SELOKOL-77647 format. One line per field, with one value per residue (C-alpha): x, y, z; residue in one letter. Coordinates in nm, 2 decimals, m for minus. Layout:
<atoms>
px (X:...) .
py (Y:...) .
pz (Z:...) .
code (a:...) .
</atoms>
This chain:
<atoms>
px (1.71:1.93:1.69:1.39:1.57:1.66:1.30:1.17:1.40:1.29:0.92:0.98:1.16:0.92:0.63:0.81:0.67:1.01:0.94:0.58:0.53:0.27:0.14:m0.09:m0.38:m0.49:m0.86:m0.92:m0.76:m0.94:m0.95:m0.70:m0.95:m1.06:m0.76:m0.47:m0.17:m0.34:m0.09:m0.30:m0.59:m0.79:m1.04:m1.35:m1.55:m1.84:m1.91:m1.77:m1.57:m1.23:m1.11:m0.84:m0.61:m0.59:m0.29:m0.23:m0.58:m0.61:m0.92:m1.04:m1.22:m1.47:m1.45:m1.64:m1.47:m1.51:m1.29:m1.58:m1.59:m1.87:m1.79:m1.50:m1.51:m1.60:m1.36:m1.19:m0.95:m0.68:m0.30:m0.08:m0.30:m0.14:m0.19:m0.53:m0.72:m1.07:m1.17:m1.51:m1.67:m1.37:m1.14:m0.78:m0.54:m0.18:m0.13:0.22:0.25:m0.09:m0.35:m0.68:m0.98:m1.31:m1.65:m1.74:m2.12:m2.10:m1.77:m1.68:m1.34:m1.39:m1.03:m0.66:m0.40:m0.07:0.25:0.51:0.84:0.70:0.84:0.65:0.39:0.32:0.15:m0.10:m0.24:m0.48:m0.48:m0.78:m0.77:m0.79:m0.43:m0.30:0.05:0.19:0.53:0.74:0.95:1.19:1.29:1.28:1.04:0.71:0.47:0.20:m0.12:m0.34:m0.63:m0.52:m0.19:0.11:0.44:0.75:0.74:1.02:1.32:1.63:1.43:1.56:1.27:1.01:0.69:0.45:0.27:0.04:m0.11:m0.18:m0.30:m0.04:0.23:0.33:0.49:0.71:0.86:1.16:1.32:1.49:1.39:1.07:1.04:0.80:0.77:0.61:0.40:0.72:0.91:1.12:1.22:1.26:1.39:1.17:1.36:1.59:1.80:1.50:1.53:1.50:1.16:0.93:0.59:0.29:0.23:m0.06:m0.09:m0.23:m0.20:m0.07:0.28:0.28:0.28:0.29:0.51:0.50:0.78:0.66:0.90:0.67:0.76:0.55:0.71:0.56:0.73:0.71:0.70:1.08:1.16:1.24:1.07:0.95:0.92:0.56:0.57:0.82:0.64:0.92:0.99:0.63:0.65:0.36:0.42:0.31:0.22:0.03:m0.16:m0.47:m0.61:m0.94:m0.87:m1.21:m1.16:m0.77:m0.78:m0.49:m0.55:m0.25:m0.24:m0.01:0.07:0.23:m0.04:m0.34:m0.49:m0.58:m0.50:m0.67:m0.50:m0.60:m0.32:m0.27) .
py (0.20:0.08:m0.22:0.01:0.24:m0.06:m0.18:0.16:0.17:m0.17:m0.08:0.25:0.07:m0.21:0.03:0.26:0.29:0.18:m0.16:m0.18:m0.49:m0.55:m0.87:m1.00:m1.24:m1.41:m1.37:m1.53:m1.62:m1.61:m1.90:m1.91:m1.97:m1.62:m1.39:m1.40:m1.23:m0.99:m0.70:m0.45:m0.45:m0.13:m0.11:0.11:0.22:0.34:0.01:m0.20:m0.40:m0.45:m0.37:m0.62:m0.55:m0.89:m0.79:m1.11:m1.10:m0.73:m0.71:m0.56:m0.80:m0.67:m0.87:m0.87:m0.81:m1.18:m1.28:m1.39:m1.26:m1.02:m0.97:m1.13:m0.90:m0.57:m0.41:m0.58:m0.49:m0.34:m0.38:m0.49:m0.30:m0.24:0.03:0.19:0.48:0.62:0.98:1.14:0.83:0.76:0.46:0.52:0.24:0.23:0.04:0.00:0.35:0.51:0.57:0.41:0.60:0.41:0.54:0.35:0.37:0.21:0.02:0.16:0.28:0.64:0.75:0.68:0.94:0.85:0.91:0.99:0.80:0.57:0.22:0.04:0.25:0.08:0.24:0.53:0.77:1.06:1.35:1.55:1.79:1.51:1.53:1.19:1.07:0.76:0.59:0.45:0.18:0.11:0.47:0.57:0.85:0.98:1.18:1.43:1.45:1.76:1.81:1.51:1.67:1.47:1.63:1.48:1.54:1.33:1.14:0.95:0.72:0.37:0.13:0.40:0.21:0.25:0.59:0.73:1.08:1.22:1.58:1.77:1.51:1.23:0.92:0.72:0.37:0.31:m0.03:0.00:0.35:0.51:0.89:1.17:1.45:1.78:2.01:2.22:1.89:1.88:1.51:1.35:0.99:0.81:0.48:0.30:m0.02:m0.24:m0.57:m0.46:m0.48:m0.25:m0.23:m0.09:0.16:0.21:0.43:0.24:0.51:0.87:0.86:0.48:0.26:m0.09:m0.14:m0.45:m0.61:m0.80:m1.09:m1.17:m0.93:m0.69:m0.43:m0.21:0.14:0.35:0.72:0.74:0.54:0.22:m0.09:m0.43:m0.74:m0.84:m1.12:m1.31:m1.56:m1.60:m1.96:m2.05:m1.84:m1.62:m1.27:m0.94:m0.68:m0.35:m0.36:m0.18:m0.11:m0.06:0.16:0.09:m0.28:m0.27:m0.51:m0.53:m0.68:m0.84:m0.96:m1.25:m1.23:m1.57:m1.77:m1.58:m1.50:m1.21:m1.26:m1.06:m0.99:m0.81:m0.57:m0.60) .
pz (4.78:4.49:4.43:4.42:4.17:3.94:3.96:3.87:3.56:3.45:3.48:3.29:3.01:2.97:2.95:2.71:2.35:2.23:2.37:2.25:2.04:1.77:1.62:1.35:1.39:1.08:1.01:0.68:0.35:0.01:m0.23:m0.51:m0.80:m0.90:m0.86:m1.11:m0.97:m0.72:m0.69:m0.50:m0.25:m0.19:0.10:0.04:0.34:0.13:m0.04:0.25:0.00:m0.14:m0.50:m0.60:m0.90:m1.06:m1.25:m1.45:m1.59:m1.64:m1.43:m1.10:m0.87:m0.62:m0.29:0.03:0.37:0.44:0.14:m0.08:m0.44:m0.51:m0.88:m1.05:m1.36:m1.21:m1.46:m1.75:m2.03:m1.83:m1.88:m1.58:m1.34:m1.00:m0.73:m0.71:m0.54:m0.51:m0.53:m0.60:m0.74:m0.97:m0.94:m1.06:m1.13:m1.26:m1.58:m1.74:m1.88:m1.81:m1.54:m1.61:m1.48:m1.41:m1.32:m1.00:m1.05:m1.40:m1.36:m1.71:m1.82:m1.91:m2.00:m1.97:m1.87:m2.04:m1.86:m2.12:m2.06:m1.80:m1.79:m1.51:m1.32:m0.99:m0.69:m0.70:m0.44:m0.45:m0.21:m0.07:m0.36:m0.62:m0.73:m0.83:m0.76:m0.93:m0.90:m1.18:m1.01:m1.30:m1.34:m0.97:m1.04:m0.90:m1.12:m1.01:m1.21:m1.18:m1.42:m1.63:m1.69:m1.56:m1.45:m1.30:m0.92:m0.77:m0.91:m0.80:m0.57:m0.64:m0.67:m0.61:m0.53:m0.24:m0.21:0.06:0.10:0.45:0.46:0.25:0.29:0.05:0.19:m0.05:m0.02:m0.23:m0.26:0.09:0.21:0.36:0.32:0.38:0.12:0.24:0.01:m0.06:m0.15:0.16:0.20:0.54:0.56:0.82:0.81:0.58:0.55:0.48:0.29:m0.08:m0.22:m0.03:m0.18:0.00:0.28:0.53:0.83:1.13:1.39:1.40:1.25:1.27:0.96:0.82:0.52:0.30:0.11:m0.20:m0.11:0.18:0.47:0.68:0.90:1.17:1.16:1.48:1.52:1.58:1.27:1.45:1.30:1.40:1.18:1.19:0.94:0.72:0.50:0.24:0.34:0.24:m0.08:0.03:m0.10:0.05:m0.22:m0.21:0.12:0.24:0.59:0.77:1.07:1.23:1.26:1.25:0.96:0.72:0.37:0.22:m0.15:m0.22:m0.59:m0.63:m0.45:m0.60:m0.26:m0.03:0.34:0.61:0.95:1.26:1.37:1.75) .
code (m:k:k:l:l:i:l:a:v:v:v:l:l:t:h:s:p:l:f:a:q:h:s:l:e:k:i:w:e:s:d:s:l:t:l:k:g:p:e:s:a:l:y:d:s:k:s:n:a:l:y:i:s:s:m:a:s:g:t:v:v:k:m:g:l:d:g:k:v:i:k:n:d:w:v:t:g:l:t:a:n:k:g:s:a:l:y:n:s:l:f:y:t:a:e:t:s:a:i:a:v:i:d:v:a:t:a:k:l:i:k:r:i:p:i:e:g:a:v:m:l:n:d:l:a:v:d:s:k:g:i:v:y:v:s:d:t:r:t:g:k:v:y:r:v:e:g:d:t:p:a:l:y:l:e:n:i:p:g:a:n:g:l:l:t:v:n:s:d:l:y:v:a:g:s:t:t:f:q:k:v:s:a:n:k:e:i:t:t:i:a:d:g:f:e:s:g:l:d:g:i:v:m:v:a:k:d:e:f:v:l:s:n:y:k:g:i:l:y:y:v:n:k:d:g:t:n:q:l:l:l:d:s:r:a:n:r:i:m:a:n:d:i:s:y:d:s:k:t:r:t:l:y:v:p:s:f:g:t:n:r:i:i:a:y:k:v:k) .
</atoms>
């Protein structure tokens, strides 16, 4: 009887979500000839393509889901462009102290929205109502932009970087913390104590996420806030910057700023 009880406990524990392990399977890696400091990848289901912020060249590169370049100068003339988002045929990307707005159909810059006092705008997200959120990593702030009018939304978030909107919630990655901010600005810490340098956020299942650390680390964060190390490529100097995700194919797109590549992984 005692042996049966022990066996039952072992079976229960090993099949518990707490013990579920995830892994990455590398699919492809782009060449290093076109991209210059790719800081952000943005998957677009409508065009079935990726928009890459080639930060060091001030361009946006359009790339196929096979890692082949479609257009290496889709947009040019940007300044240190980083996180990006799409909404109603507009492409938004964070420059140093302004948000650049591009018409997707013509690939033309139509305006810039300056953020007064910004030092290093970094990631950007747009909610279902078209409200834009942008982080300023150097000042630890997040701004909210409605109708082209920016306003300070959050502050005192050291290393504020990755942003993700899900329904009425805003998810924010600071340097070492991962938080959820409700519509009435109630802040819940999901997980903390990460290696400093958190960068991007994607949701891969309900209340489950992958976080990137620009130094070259990927974490899987579970519903209960526990996390699993998915990848640590620091020894090979392969970075992991602002990531993107295709939920249909479970493909994670990871920019590596230092090696000028995009790497695609299957999340398993």
